[in-house]
NUVEX-675664 format. One record per residue: residue in three letters; x, y, z of N, C-alpha, C in turn. Coordinates in steps of 0.1 Angstrom, whole numbers, plus 5000, padded with zeros to 4 digits. Layout:
AlaXYZXYZXYZ
...
//
This chain:
Unk447571977285448872017279449572097290
Unk448772187296449372277306449872197318
Unk449072097322449572007333450771937330
Unk450971887317452171817313453371907313
Unk453172037309454372127309454672157324
Unk453672177332453972197346454672087353
Unk454271967350454971847356456371837351
Unk456671867338457971867332458871967339
Unk458272087342459072197349459372147363
Unk458472077369458672027383459771927383
Unk459871837373460871737372462271807370
Unk462271907362463571977360464072047373
Unk463072107380463472167392464072067402
Unk463371947403463871847412465271797408
Unk465471777395466771737391467871837394
Unk467471967392468472077395468772077410
Unk467772057419468072047433468971927437
Unk468671817431469471697434470871717429
Unk471071777417472471807413473171897422
Unk472472007426473072107435473472037448
Unk472571957453472871887466474171797464
Unk474171717453475371637451476671717450
Unk476571827443477771907442478171967455
Unk477172007463477572057477478171957485
Unk477671827484478371717492479771697488
Unk479971707475481371687470482271797474
Unk481771917476482572027480482872017495
Unk481871967503482071957517482971847521
Unk482971727514483671617518485171637520
Unk485871707511487271727513487571807526
Unk486671887530486971967543486771877555
Unk486171757554485971667565487071567567
Unk488171577559489271487561490071517573
Unk490471417581491371437593492671487589
Unk493271567598494671617596495671507596
Unk496671527587497771427587498871467596
Unk499571357601500771387609501971417600
Unk502871497605504071537598505271477604
Unk506371467596507571417602508071497614
Unk508671437624509271517635510471597630
Unk510571727635511571807631512971757635
Unk513971777627515371737630515871827641
Unk516771777650517371867660518371967655
Unk518971937644519972017638519472107627
Unk520272187621519872277610519372197598
Unk518772267588518272187577519272117569
Unk520472157569521472077561521771947566
Unk521371917578521571777584520671677577
Unk519671717569518871627562519571567550
Unk520571627545521271597533522471517535
Unk522871437525524071357526525271447526
Unk526371417534527571497533528171487519
Unk529071577516529671577502530871477501
Unk531271427512532471337512532371247524
Unk533171137523533171047534534271087544
Unk533971187552534871247562536171297555
Unk535871367544536971427536537571347525
Unk537171217524537671127514536571117502
Unk537071137490536171117478537071067467
Unk536471037456537170977445536370997432
Unk537070997421536371007408535670877404
Unk536270767408535670637405535070567417
Unk534370467414533670397425533870247423
Unk534370177433534670027431533369947430
Unk532270007434530969937433530569907418
Unk531069987409530769977395531469847389
Unk532469797396533169677391532169557393
Unk532169467383531369347384532069257394
Unk531369157399531869067409533068997404
Unk533068957391534268877386535468967383
Unk535269097382536369187380536969217394
Unk536169217404536769247418537369127424
Unk536669017424537168887429537668807417
Unk538968807415539568747403539868597406
Unk539568557418539868417421538768327415
Unk539068237406537968157400537268067410
Unk537868027421537067947431535968027437
Unk536168157439535068237445533968257435
Unk534368287423533268317413532468187410
Unk533068067411532267947409531367927421
Unk531867957433530967937445529868037444
Unk530068157439528968257438527968207428
Unk528468157416527568107406526667997411
Unk527267907419526467797425525467847435
Unk525867947443524968007452523768077445
Unk524068147435522968217427521968117422
Unk522467997418521567897413520867817423
Unk521467787435520967687444520567747458
Unk520967867461520767917475519267927477
Unk518767867488517367857491516767997494
Unk517568087501516968217504516768297491
Unk517568287481517368357469516168297461
Unk515968167463514768107456513468157463
Unk513568167476512368227484512068367479
Unk513168447477512968587473512468587459
Unk512868487450512268487437510768467437
Unk510368377446508868367447508168487453
Unk508868557462508368687467508168787455
Unk509168787446508968877435507768837426
Unk507568697424506468657417505168697424
Unk505068687437503868727444503668877442
Unk504668957443504469097441504069127426
Unk504569047417504169067403502669027401
Unk502268927408500868887407499968997414
Unk500469057424499669167431499469287421
Unk500469307413500369417403499269377393
Unk499269257389498169207379496769217386
Unk496669187398495369197405494969337406
Unk495869427410495469567411495169627397
Unk495769577387495469627374494169587369
Unk493669477374492369427369491169497376
Unk491469567388490369627395489769747388
Unk490569827381489969947374489569917360
Unk489569787356488969747343487569687345
Unk486669687335485369627337485469477340
Unk484569437349484469297352483269237343
Unk483569137336482669067327482468927331
Unk481168887334480868747338479868687329
Unk479868557327478968487318478468367326
Unk477168347323476568227330475168197324
Unk474568087329473268047325472667977337
Unk471267967336470567897347469267837342
Unk468867737350467567667346466967627360
Unk465667647361464967617374463467587371
Unk462867507380461467487380460867527394
Unk459667577394459067627406457567607406
Unk457067537416455667517418455067627427
Unk454067697422453467807429452167767435
Unk451867817447450567787453449467857446
Unk448267787445447167857438446467957447
Unk446767957460446068047469447068157474
Unk447968197465448768317467448568407455
Unk448968537458448768637447449568597435
Unk450768547437451568517426451068397418
Unk450568297426450068177420448768197412
Unk447868287417446668317411446768387397
Unk447968457395448168517383448468417371
Unk448768297375449068207364447768167356
Unk446568197362445368167355444968267344
Unk445768377343445468477333446668477323
Unk446568397313447668387303447468477292
Unk447668607295447568707284448668707275
Unk449868657279450968657270450768577257
Unk449968457259449668377248448368407242
Unk447768517245446468557240445368457243
Unk445568387254444568287259444268317273
Unk443368417276443068467289442568357299
Unk441868257294441368157303442168027303
Unk443268027297444267907298445367947307
Unk445567887318446567927328447967887323
Unk448967957330450367927328450667787333
Unk451667717328451967587333452467607348
Unk452067507356452467517370452767367375
Unk454067327378455167417380455767487368
Unk456267607371456767697361458267687359
Unk458767677347460167677345460667817343
Unk461967827344462667957342464067927336
Unk464367967324465567937317466268077313
Unk467468087317468268207314469568167307
Unk469768217295470968187287470968277275
Unk472168317271473368337279473268467287
Unk473568467300473568587308474968647309
Unk475068767304476368847305476168967314
Unk476968967324476869087334478169157333
Unk478069287334479269377334479169477346
Unk480269487353480369577364481669657363
Unk481569787365482669877362482669987372
Unk483669997381483870107389484670217382
Unk484070327380484870437373485870497383
Unk487070497379488170547387488270697387
Unk487370757393487270907393488470967400
Unk488770917411489770987420491170917419
Unk491370837409492670757407492970667418
Unk491970627426492170537437492670397432
Unk492070337422492470207418493770217410
Unk494070317403495270327396496470357405
Unk496170437416497270457426497570327433
Unk496570247436496870117442497670027433
Unk497370037420498169957410499670007410
Unk499870147410501170197410501970167423
Unk501270167434501870127446502369987446
Unk501569897440501969757439503169737430
Unk503169817419504269817410505569867417
Unk505469967425506670017432507169907442
Unk506169837449506669737458507269617450
Unk506769597438507469487430508969527427
Unk509169657424510469697422511269697435
Unk510669737446511369727459511769587462
Unk510869487460511169347462512369297454
Unk512369347441513569307433514869367438
Unk514769497443515969557449516369487462
Unk515369437469515669367481516469237478
Unk516069167467516769047464518169087459
Unk518369197452519769237449520569267461
Unk519969327471520769347483521169217490
Unk520269117490520568987496521768927488
Unk521768947475522768897466524168957470
Unk524169087473525369157477525869097490
Unk524969077500525369017512525868867511
Unk525168797502525568657499526968657493
Unk527268737484528668747478529668777488
Unk529368877497530268917507530468807517
Unk529468737521529568627530530468507525
Unk530168477512530968367506532468407505
Unk532768537501534168577500534768587514
Unk534068637523534668647537534968517543
Unk534068417541534368287546535468217538
Unk535568247526536568187517537968237522
Unk538068357525539368417530539568367544
Unk538568347552538768287565539268147564
Unk538768077554539267937552540767937548
Unk541168027540542568047536543368077548
Unk542868167557543668207569543768087579
Unk542767997580542867877588543867787582
Unk543967767569544967687563546367747566
Unk546467877566547767937569548167917584
Unk547167927593547367907607547767757609
Unk547167667602547567527603549067507599
Unk549367577588550767567583551767627593
Unk551367737599552167807609552367717621
Unk551267647625551367557637552267437634
Unk552167387622553067277618554567317619
Unk554767437614556167487615556667507629
Unk555767557638556167577652556367437659
Unk555567337656555667207661556967147657
Unk557367167644558667117639559867177647
Unk559767317650560767377657560867317672
Unk559767307678559667257692560167107692
Unk559867027682560366887682561866887681
Unk562366977673563866987672564467027685
Unk563867127692564367167705564167047715
Unk563166977714562966857723564066757721
Unk564466727709565466627707566866687712
Unk567066817710568266877716568366857731
Unk567166887737567066877752567366737756
Unk566866637749567066497752568566457751
Unk569266507740570666487738571466547749
Unk571066667753571866737764571666667777
Unk570466607779570266527791571166407791
Unk571266337779572066217778573566247780
Unk573966367776575366407778575566477791
Unk574666467800574766527813575066677812
Unk574466737802574566887801573266957803
Unk572166867806570866927809570166837819
Unk568866877821568066797831566766757824
Unk565966687832564666637826563666757824
Unk563866867831562866977831562667027817
Unk563767067809563567117796562867017787
Unk563166887789562566787780561066787782
Unk560566787795559166787798558466917793
Unk559167027795558567157790558367157775
Unk559467117768559267117753558267017749
Unk558166897756557166797752555766847755
Unk555566917766554266977769553867077759
Unk554767157754554467257744554167197731
Unk554867087727554467007715553066957716
Unk552766887727551466827728550366937728
Unk550567057734549667167734549367207719
Unk550367227712550167267698549567167689
Unk549867037692549166927684547666927688
Unk547366957700545866967704545267087697
Unk545967207696545367317689545267297674
Unk546067207669546067167655544667107652
Unk544267017660542966947658541767047659
Unk541867147668540867247669540767337656
Unk541967367650541967437638541367357627
Unk541567227626540967137616539467137618
Unk538967137630537567147632536967277627
Unk537667387629537267517624537167517609
Unk538167457603538167447588536967367583
Unk536667257589535467187585534167267587
Unk534067347597532867427599532767537589
Unk533867607586533867717576533567657563
Unk534167547559533767477546532367447545
Unk531767397556530267367555529467487555
Unk529967597561529167727560529167777546
Unk530267767539530267797525529367707517
Unk529467577520528567487512527167517514
Unk526767557527525367597529524967717521
Unk525867817521525567937513525467907498
Unk526267807493526167767479525067667476
Unk524267627487523167537485523567397481
Unk524567347487525067207485525367147498
Unk525467007497525866937509527266947512
Unk527666907525529066927529530066857520
Unk531066927516532166867507533366957509
Unk534466917503535666997504535467117495
Unk535967237500535867357492537267387486
Unk537267387473538567417466538967557468
Unk540167587470540667717473542067737468
Unk542467867467543667907462544867867471
Unk545867817466546967767474548167877474
Unk547867997469548968097469549268147483
Unk550268237484550568287497549468377502
Unk549068347513547868427519548268567523
Unk549468587529549868717534550068817522
Unk550468767511550768857499549468867490
Unk548368807494547168817486546668967486
Unk546369017474545869157473544669157464
Unk543669237469542469267461542569397454
Unk541669427444541769557438541669677447
Unk542369787444542369897453540869957453
Unk540469997465539170047467539070197463
Unk538070237455537770377452536370397456
Unk536070507464534870517471533870617464
Unk534370697455533470787448532970897458
Unk531670937456531071037465529870977471
Unk529471037483528270977490526970967482
Unk526771067473525471067466525370937457
Unk526470877454526370757445525770637453
Unk525770647466525070537474523670527470
Unk522970637467521570637464521270557452
Unk522270547443522070477431522670327431
Unk523770317439524470187439523970087450
Unk523370137461522970047472521569997469
Unk521369867467519969817465519069837477
Unk519569837489518669847501518169997501
Unk518970097497518470227496517370247486
Unk517570187474516570187464515270117468
Unk515470007475514269937480513470027490
Unk514170097499513570187509512870307501
Unk513570347490512970457482511670417476
Unk511670297470510370247464509270227474
Unk509670177486508670157497508070287501
Unk508970387502508470527506507470577496
Unk507770567483506870617473505570537473
Unk505670407475504370327476503570367488
Unk504170397499503470437511502770567508
Unk503370657501502670787497501470767488
Unk501470667479500370637471499270567480
Unk499670487490498670427499497870537506
Unk498470647509497770757516496670807506
Unk496970827494496070877484494870777482
Unk495270647482494170547481493270547493
Unk493770567505492970577517492070707517
Unk492670807511491970937511490770937501
Unk490870857491489770847481488570777487
Unk488670707498487570637504486570737510
Unk486970867512485970967517485071027505
Unk485470997493484671057482483770957476
Unk482770997468481770907462482470817452
Unk481870697451482270597441481170577431
Unk481570577418480570567407480770427402
Unk479670337402479770207398478670187387
Unk478970137376478070107365477869957363
Unk476669917363476369777361475369757349
Unk475569647342474669617331474669467329
Unk473569417322473469277319472569257307
Unk472769147300471969117288471868957287
Unk470768907282470568767281469168737276
Unk468868607275467568557271466968477283
Unk465668507285464968437296463568407292
Unk463068277295461768237292461468117301
Unk460068087302459667977310459667847303
Unk459867857289459967737281461067747271
Unk461767647268462967657260462567687245
Unk461367667241460967697227460767847225
Unk460567917236460468067235461768137239
Unk462868057242464068117248464768217239
Unk464868187226465668277218464768367208
Unk463568387213462668477205463068627208
Unk463368697197463868837199462868927192
Unk462369027199462869077212462069037224
Unk461068937222460168897233460968847245
Unk461968757243462668687254463968757258
Unk464268867251465468937254465369027266
Unk466369017275466369097287467669177288
Unk467669297293468869367296468569477306
Unk469669527312469569637321470769717322
Unk470769847325471869937327471570017339
Unk472470027348472270107361473570167365
Unk473470277372474670347377474370387391
Unk475370377400475270417414476370507419
Unk475970607426476970697432476770697447
Unk477770637454477670617468478870687475
Unk478470757486479570827494479170807508
Unk480270787517480070777531479670907538
Unk478670917546478271037552478371027568
Unk477870917573477770907588478670787592
Unk479270797604480070687610481170647601
Unk482070737599483270717590484470687598
Unk484370637610485470607618486470507612
Unk485870407606486770307600487570367589
Unk486970447581487670517570488770607575
Unk488370687585489370767591490570687597
Unk490270577604491370497609492270447598
Unk491670397587492570347576493370467570
Unk492870587570493570697564494770737573
Unk494470737586495570777596496570667597
Unk496170537595497170427595498070437583
Unk497470467571498270487559499270607561
Unk498870707568499770817571500870777580
Unk500570697590501570647600502570557593
Unk502070467584502970387576503870467567
Unk503370567562504170657553505370717561
Unk505070767573506070817581507070707585
Unk506570587588507570477591508470457579
Unk507970457567508770437555509770547553
Unk509370677557510270787556511470767566
Unk511070737578512170717588513070597585
Unk512470487579513270377574514170417563
Unk513770497554514570547543515770627548
Unk515470717558516570787564517570697572
Unk516970597579517870507586518770427577
Unk518270377566519070307557520170387551
Unk519870507547520970597542521970627552
Unk521570657565522570677575523370557578
Unk522770437578523470317580524470287569
Unk524070317556524970287545526170387546
Unk525970507549527070607550528070557561
Unk527470517573528270477584529070357580
Unk528470257574529170137570530370167561
Unk530270257551531370287542532470357550
Unk532170447559533270517567533970417575
Unk533170327582533870237591534770137584
Unk534270077573534969977566536170027558
Unk535970147552537170207545538270237555
Unk537970297566538970317576539570187582
Unk538770087583539269957587540269897577
Unk540069917564540969867554542369947556
Unk542270077558543470147559544270117572
Unk543570097583544270067595544769927596
Unk544069827590544569697590545769687581
Unk545769757570546869757560548169807567
Unk547969917575549169967582549669877593
Unk548669807600549069717610549869597604
Unk549469547592550169437586551569467584
Unk551869597580553269637577554169617590
Unk553669667601554369657613554469507618
Unk553469427616553469297621554469207613
Unk554569237600555569167592556969197597
Unk557269317601558569357607558769277620
Unk557669267628557769197641558069047638
Unk557468987629557668847626559168827621
Unk559668917613561068907608561968907620
Unk561769007629562669017640562568887649
Unk561368837651561268717660561768597653
Unk561768587640562368477633563868477635
Unk564468587634565868597637566268567651
Unk565368607661565568577675565468427677
Unk564568357670564468207672565668137667
Unk566268187655567468127650568668147659
Unk568768267665569868297674569668207687
Unk568468207692568268127704568567977702
Unk568167927690568467787688569967757687
Unk570767847681572167827681572867837695
Unk572367937702572867947716572467837725
Unk571267777723570867667731571667537728
Unk571967517715572767407712574167417718
Unk574667537719575967557725575967587740
Unk574767557746574567577761574867717765
Unk574567817757574867957761573668017767
Unk572367967764571168027770570367907776
Unk569467947785568567857791567467817781
Unk566867697784565867647775564567737775
Unk564367817786563267907787563368017776
Unk564568057773564668157763564268107749
Unk564667987747564267917734562667907734
Unk562167857745560767837746559967967744
Unk560368067750559668197749559868257735
Unk560968237729561168287716560268217705
Unk560168087707559368007698557868047700
Unk557468057713556068097716555768237711
Unk556668327712556468467707556368467692
Unk557168387685557068377671555768317666
Unk555268217673554068157669552868257671
Unk552968327682551868427685551868537675
Unk553068587671553168697661552768647648
Unk553068527644552568477631551068467631
Unk550568417642549068397643548368537642
Unk548968637649548368767648548468827634
Unk549568797627549668847614548668787605
Unk548468657606547468587598546068647601
Unk545668657614544368717617544168857612
Unk545268937613545069077608544969077593
Unk545668987586545468977571544068937568
Unk543468837575542168797573541168907576
Unk541368987586540469097589540569207579
Unk541769227573541969327562541169287550
Unk541269157546540469107535538969117537
Unk538569087549537169097553536669237552
Unk537569327556537169477556537069517541
Unk537969467533537869507518536569457512
Unk536269327515535069267510533769347515
Unk533769377528532569447533532569587528
Unk533669647526533669787520533069787506
Unk533469687498532969667485531469647485
Unk530969567495529569547496528869677501
Unk529469747510528869877516528769977505
Unk529669987496529570077485528470047475
Unk527969927476526969887466527369787456
Unk528569727458529069627448528669487451
Unk528669397441528369257443527169207436
Unk526269297431525069247425525069257410
Unk526169317405526269327390527169207385
Unk526669137375527369017371527569027356
Unk528768987351529068977337528768837332
Unk529268807320529068667315529868567324
Unk529268457326529868347335530968287327
Unk531968237336533068157330532568017325
Unk533167967315532767827311532967727322
Unk531967647324531967547334533067447332
Unk533767417342534867317342534267187348
Unk534867067343534366947349534566947364
Unk533566907372533666907386533866757391
Unk534866737399535166607404534166567415
Unk534166447418533266407429533566477442
Unk532566507450532866577463533866497471
Unk534766577477535866517485535466557500
Unk535366457509535066497522536166567529
Unk535866647539536866717547537866617553
Unk539166647554540066557560539866527575
Unk539966407579539866377593541166397600
Unk541166397613542366417620543366307618
Unk542866187617543866077615544466067601
Unk543866147592544466147578545566247576
Unk545766327586546866427585548166367584
Unk549166427578550566377578551166377592
Unk551866277596552466267609553466377611
Unk553766417624554766517627556066477620
Unk556866577616558066547609559166497619
Unk560066417613561066367622562066477625
Unk562566477637563466577642564866567636
Unk565466667632566866677628567666747638
Unk568566667645569366727656570566797650
Unk571166747640572466797635572266927628
Unk571066967623570967087615569767167620
Unk569867297619568667377623567567357614
Unk566367407617565167377609565267447595
Unk564967367585564967417572563667367565
Unk563467407552562267377545562067227544
Unk563167157542563067007539562666927551
Unk562766977563562366897575560966917579
Unk560167007572558767027575557966917568
Unk556666907572555866817565555766847550
Unk555666747542555666767527554666867522
Unk553466867528552366957524552567097529
Unk553467127538553567257545554967317542
Unk555067427535556367487532556867557545
Unk558067607544558667677555557867797559
Unk557867847571557067957575557368077568
Unk558668107566559068237560558568227545
Unk558668117539558268107525556768127524
Unk555968087534554568107534554068237538
Unk554868307547554368427552555068547546
Unk556368557546557068677542557968657529
Unk557868537524558468517511559968477511
Unk560568457523561968417525562168277530
Unk563368247533563668117539564368137552
Unk564268037561564968057574566468057572
Unk567168137580568668137579569168017586
Unk570067947580570667827586571567877597
Unk571667797608572467837619573867817616
//
């Protein structure tokens, strides 16, 4: 009895020593972690880390990014193109699969901290050698109370049903932190798709307005060609009346041919821009329906920029960078937990026998086991340290990326809002320039008919008018592009309201070829250029640009 008490006391002492050793290891392990790197200090004062309170002094109570796409772009052609792009664009479909992959990763991470349960069964036969220790034991069949009757040889082994359970206890929240990091990356991937949607909407609208500007340039070129053809006919009549020479005829003819050549180049640009829109919409080349209203007078909703802090909420790319930064912080915690012990519990239960008639005898054929393991790395932890430091470096990368995205968003808003203001002011002056040049062309035409000025004055006046009209159209197109890009920079374009009812869509119409264009208008010698002498599909230039009509000479 004394010896039993002494042995029990010895066992308790050994257990206490083992427990104390384990606790000491757990206390020592945190002190063995490598030091983390910190972000580099900013060159300026601490306030440089924060967003400014205004966009260089400009703020507003409202923010245009809160407007839905259909409220900002009220053109039904744009909204239909965007709807088709949301349904058919291949890049958006790829991103949808990326979101599905990220969602599956969350499910995988969620399953790691739950118990693993497996089920199976097995059957086997094995012949043992009589001249081995294991084979000689088959001659002592004590299980069947027949000591001189051997076990059957070959010997069967049947195991059914075998249920195994394995469970890693998430002591340090390693597995749950990995799950949360995957969930944050899922949200980040969703925000990334929203950002691509904003860029897609901006690209469609920008190319749409470029297409309208090319239509206006083609109309302007037709108008100038009509003017030059009229001057060409006047030069021919003056030559016939011995009031002029062949030189004005050839100069006007060369100018007409030059502009007719430029006309074909503009048509090619129209085809390319149309196909660029078709590609964004996920459809094959076809004609793009567009608004036929006056391009120069086209107006989009007035921009309101709000305050810079709203960018953190409205810009999907900033929210994506924020989610990635939070996920990178959890990755550091996951890597840090590898320095600590892991507790794994395993167990199993089933029936096992060498003959199927004994397979389900309970409790004789019943087998089960329960075990727990506590494992911690002690020696040669270089790989764990490397993973830990890599996670720290990726966290710093995510931090710098977050700062870069915010800085880029703020810069984009300032640049594009200023661009809208400057282009709007430039359009006002260019309209006045066009009006003055239109009057000069009218006066030069009257004087040339009466042989009061040289043909070069008429030629230069027409050329200056064509250049001024082209500059006005390009400036208007740049203004609309700046408004679209400012709307996207503020974070607009990914909010969508209810779709418009689908209208019947006609069969795709191919882009017009050069030979299908209307022929140049017939020249009218007796009267100065008016709206009725232009091609039927092209109104007078003043009616298309500035809302007026040319003054008759």
